[in-house]
N, C-alpha and C positions, 0 to 999 in steps of 0.2 A: 662314807660311800652307801648307796641303796643295798638292801638286801637282795640279793640273787637269787632268782625264781626257781626253783626245782622244778627239769622235765620230769615229765611220768607218761611211761608209755602203757596204753592200754588196750590188750590183746586178748583176744579169745581163740581157745583149744579145742577141738574135737578129738573124733577117732579115727577118722577118714584115714587112706592109704598117702600119704604126702613123699613125692617121690624128692630125691635129693636134687639142688640143683644149686647154680650161683645167682644169685640175685644182686642186682645193681642198680646206682641209683647215679644217673650222669655219668662221671667217668670214674667213680668210685665203684667197687666190689666187696664182698661180703666172701667169707670162705665158703665151701659147698656147704649146704645144708639139709635136711627136709621141715625143718621149722622155721618159717619166715621171724619169728620174734626174735630168734638168736640173729638173724641177718640184720634184722632192725638194731639191735643194740651196737652191731660194728658199724652202720650206715651213719645212723644217728647217735647224738650225746644225750643220754637219758641215766636217771640217778636211783630210779627204781621201773619195777616191770612189774604191772596189775595185770593177771591172765583171771579170764572169765569162763569155768570151765563146769561142765556137768559132773555128777559124780561118776560115771561111765567118763569120760575123759579123764577125770582125775584119777582112775585105775587105769590107766592105758600106759604103755612105754612112754609115749610122746612127752606125758608132764615129767615124768622119771626123768629122762633126756634134759628136759628143762631146765629142772631142777637141778639135776648136777652141775648144769652149765653156768646158773646164772646164780646159783645159792642164796643169800639173804638179799639180795637185789630183788628177787621175786616175791611176791606177793598174790597167794591163789584167792579165789573168791569162788565159791558154790551157788550155783546159778540154775533155773528148772530147766526144763527142755523147752519152753516156751508155747506148748500146746494149746494155750487158751488165752482169753483175753488178759485174766489177773495174771499167771504167769508172766506174758510180756512185760504189765505193770511193775511188776515183781523186777523183772531182769532192768527196766529203763530206772528203777529206782537205785538198784544195786550199782549200777555206774555211776549214775549222777552223785552218790553219796560219797563215791570211792575219790572224789577229788576236792579241794580245798578251793577257797576261795583265792582268787588273782593267780593261781598255777598255770603254769605252760604244759602242755597237753598234746603227744601225738597218739592217735586212735589209729587200731591197724584191723581191718575185717578179711583179710588175707583167708584165715583158718574161719574166717561165723559162719554160720549153717542158719538155714533157715532165713526167717525174715530177720535178722539181727542186723545186718547192713543198714535196714530201714533204721532200726533204732537206733544204732550207734549216730546216724547225721541227725534224729530229732533230739538226744542227748549233747548231740555238740553244739545246736541251736542253743536248748536250753541252758548248759553250763555258761555262755556266752554270755548269755543276755541276765541269768539271777546270779552269777557268780563271778563276773568279770574274769572268766577262765581266756586265754589266748589257745585258741587250737591253731597249733604250729602245722600238723599235715595229718590227714586223715590216708594212710598207705594203704595201698593193694598192690600184691606181687602177682603181677598178670602170668601166672601159668596156666596156659591153657593145652599141655600133655601135646607137646610139641611143635609151638610157635604157629607163626602165620602161614607157615604154608601148610599144614593142616586145617582142614574145617573144625573151626572148634565146635564143642559140643554144645545142645542148647541153653540160655541161659534159665537160670531158675530164679531170677529176680532181676528188678530193672538195672540196679546197678552194674551187674556182668551183662546185661544187653548192652549199657554204655560201652562197658570195658572192650566186646566185643568187637563193637563198632568201632572204637576209638584203634584198636589192633588193625583191622582190614584198613583203617587209613595212615599207616604208619609210613613215615617219611622216608623216603629211598636216602635220604642225608643222613638218619641216625642210623646207629648201630643196631643189625638186625636182630633180633631175639631167636635163638635156636633152642632146641630142646632142653638143654644144660646151662643157657644163660639168659635170665627174666629179668625183663624191666618191673623198676618198683612206679610206680604212679601214685601221684599225689593228686587227690579226689575232692582235697581242701576248696579248692575255687565254686566245686557244686555247692558250697555253704552261701555261697555269695548269691545265688538264685535265690535262697531262702529270705535273704534280706530283702532282696527286690520284692519277692511277692511280699512279703510284711509292709513294707514301704506302701505298694500299690492297694493293699488293703485300708491302711491306713488314710491314704487320699480320698479312695473312691468312697469308703466306707464314713468317714469323720471329716475330709477335707482337709489332713495333715499332710503336706508333704516334706515334712520335715526329715525322714527318713530317707525318701527318695531322693529327693536333692542332696543329701549327706553320701549317700553311693554315688549320684552322679559327680561330683565336684571330686571325690576321693578317686574317683577310675580317670579321671583328667588329670589330677594331679599324679597318679602312680606311674603312668605311660608316659608323662612329661619326663619324670625321675628317672624311671629307667631306659627311657629311650626307645620303647615297644612301641610309641605311636605318636603323633604330634597333632592331638586332636585342637581345633582352635574355639568351638562353641558348646564345648561340654559343658565346662566349667560357668562359664554364663548361662545356660541352661538351668543348669543345678540353683544359682544363686537367685536366678528369675521366679523360681517354683520356692524357694524360700520365702522370698518378699511378696508371693502371693498367698502364702499359706498364712503366714503373717499378720497380713491385710486382713484377709478372713475372720481370723481369730481376733483378731481387735478391733473388729466393726468399722473397718476403713472402705465405704465401698466405692468411692471414686479410685482408689487406690486401687482395688478388686478390678475393677472393669479395665485402668488402663493395665495394669498389669496382663491379665487374661489377654487383652487386644494382642500386646507385644507377643505373649507369650507361643501365641497362634501362628505367627510370622516365623519364631524362631523356632520352633518345631520342625516345619519345613525346611529352613535353612540348614539343619542339625540332624535331618534326615541318613545324612549318609553317615555319618559321626557316630551317633550311635545305634545304627544295624552294623556299624563294623566293628566298635567297641565297647558296647553296652546293648549288646541284644535282648538282655530280657526286657529293658524298657523299651526296644522296637515293637515287643508283643503288646506294649501297653500304653504305647502313643495314642493309638485309636481313641481307646478309652478315655485317655487325657485330654484330647480335642475335643471330645462329645463334653466333658465337664467344664471346659474352657468356654465353648461357642455361647452359650446362653448367655453369661455374663460379660463377654468382651464388649466396649464400647470405646470408640477410638474419639469423645468428646464427653470425658465424664464431668468436666468443669462447668459444661453447659446445659444452663436447666431445660429440658423439652419433655414433651411427649414421651421418646423413645429411653432417654436418661431414665424416667421415672418406672418405664415398663422393664428397663433394664433392672433397675431396685427392687421391683417386684418379683423378678427372677430369680435375685438374689435373696429375697427372703424364703420364695420358695426352697431353694438351695439350702438356706441353713434349716429350714424343718425338716428335711429330707436327710440331711445328717445328724438330726437331734441335735442342734445349735440355736436351742430356743431362746436363750438370753441375748444373743447377737440377732436373732428372728426378731424379736419385740422392740429391741432398740433402735433397729434400722424401720421397723414400721412405723413405731412413734416419730420419727426424724421424717419418714415420708408423707406424712399427712402435713408436716408444716411446710414441704416442698411443695407439695400438691397445691396449698392455700395459696402459696407467693406465686404459684404458676396462674391460676387462676386468676389472682391481682394483677398480673403482669409485672408483677415485680422481679423476674427472672435475670434480672441484669445484675440485681445485688443479692442475690441468694443464698450467699455464703458469709453474708456481712451479721455479725452477731447480732447486731442490734436490728437489724431486719427482720432474723427469725425471731427474736425476744417479742418484737410487735406481732408477729403474725401469730406465736403463740397466745399474747394476752386476746387479741381478737378470738380465738379458737376459744379462749379459756371463758370468754364474757359471753359468746353463743352457748358453750356447754353450760355454765350458769343457769341462762335463758330457758335451755331445753330442760332442764331440771325445776324450772320455777324457783328457783333459789342463787341468789348472787353471790358468789363467792367474796367479790371484791370488799365491802362494808365489814364482815366477818373477819377476815385476815386484817385487815387496818385496825379492826379496836382489838385483836391478840397481840401485834405489834405493837401499838401504843402502851399495851398494858405491860408488853415485856419491856419495853425502853423506861417506863415509868419504877419499873419492879427494878431495875440494874442502876436507877440514876443517870440514865442518859438522855442528855438533851437533843432531840430531834433537829435537824435543819430545815427550813421551810423549802421545798422544792416543789420545783412543778410540774407536775403531772405530765407522764410522756405521752402523747398522742400517738394511735396508729396510723401508719401512712397511708393519703388519701384514698387510693385506691381498695385499701383494705376496710377502711370505714366503711365504705358503699358495697364490700361483695356479701352477697347473702349467702350463710354459711347457713346451709340447712338442716334441722335438727336430726337428721340421720349421721351427716358428717359431725355434727356435734356433739352428739351421742357417742361415735365409735372414735372419736377423741377423747373422750373422757374415760372409756373403758381401757385404751392403750394407753393412757397414761397412769392411770391408778394401774396397770397391770404392771408395767415397765415399773413405776416407782417399790412395788412389791418386790419385783427382783431386783431390781438395784439396792434395795434396802435389804437384802437376803432375808424378807420375810420374818424383818423384827417389828412386830404387830401383833396386837390381840385376836386381829380375825385375817391371817395371810389366806391367800388363796389355795386351796387344794392340789398339791402338786400332779396330782394326776386326772387334774383338771385345765391345767396350765398350756399343756400341746395341741388340745381340742380346742381351747378357746385361741389361740394364736391363730390356728387353721382356720377357724371363723372368722377371725379378722381378716385374713390375707383375700378370702374369698369378698369382702366388703371393700378393701381396695382395689383389687379388681374391679368391680362395679363403678368405683367411683374415676377410674383413669377413664373407661369408656366415656365417663359423663364429657370428659375435656373436648369430645369433638362438638359438643353444644354450647352456647355461650353462655357465661353466668347470669343468673335472672336478678 
């Protein structure tokens, strides 16, 4: 059997005047108490309680009451008051260091003061990602000094604002809180918003839809499993986002165009679902649509001017996201596709032999543009290599380029651009393993310059080849 994870309650204690109330969680009630940490240990199963408190709070009767009730289960940690940025960071570190890897944690902010609730939410996100900690609950004993029949006092932070709003919308079917009977709220779902935000940042900054797709799929499955909802398209939307992201990072432009096109329709079809069950994504949907629209194309396997234009938009997208290797790789292949379209070989543009022949035509033109033919030197080098290895060569008939490509005039500008792109792509593909690699800081600028030249080439498609 695997080791059972220990559950730790992280709580805070101040010096305020706490009233004695009955805290309840669902149908379960705790004994009357003025200290929420005591109620939490009744309502939830915990093995230890770590209380963070200032020196003033540690000298108060509240702490003595807590010690008497919890005994050895209680571990006090002295923290500063949080009156400066340095003190806030110290509190953050103390809370984070109190928890070990893969622990299960319940956080309580009921008696937390000033900006502590905000620190708690950030610590929770940090612990989940760096220590694989399970955040079971983030608890708040929603005492308002008289229940919803009284006007709540002005909120002191954004968490209190949210809670007051929540209390005003208390469902009539729920047991009404009273002055002596106070509900316990779980704010852990607010952590989901941080996940959605991180996922959105990854997608919009790096083209990585992995996290946001995982949230979409998990939301769909949870709703179905718990019977809390019956979404039909959330999972499909998440899976398509995953495929789109993988296609982007694996340099599959045709799949990118296809997935982007299908995602635009799916976003509209699933709108009512994510507005109902994945509201954080609803706020991002328009941004995602704007990201996809320039890349979407419903005929990605047909070589055309529009196809090449979409591919250039993808090169630009790669540059914007800092995906330089993908940008250079696609730019190099774009020149081959461009040459085939100019040579009226679009029907066979995905055939490996056809593309190889186009590359040979470009290589020949590139050699002429540099007044050096690479073919004889390459042949002599290979002949020497075969001789050194003792390998007898077979007589092979030289492969000729397609007739249309033989008569296609590849001007000096295109030949030089091809040569530069080929060298840059090889430099990146071989990880700079050469005596004189391109300087790292020059690669993005060179790629942007090449994109400008490719855009100029695209405009030439409107005029016939000479």
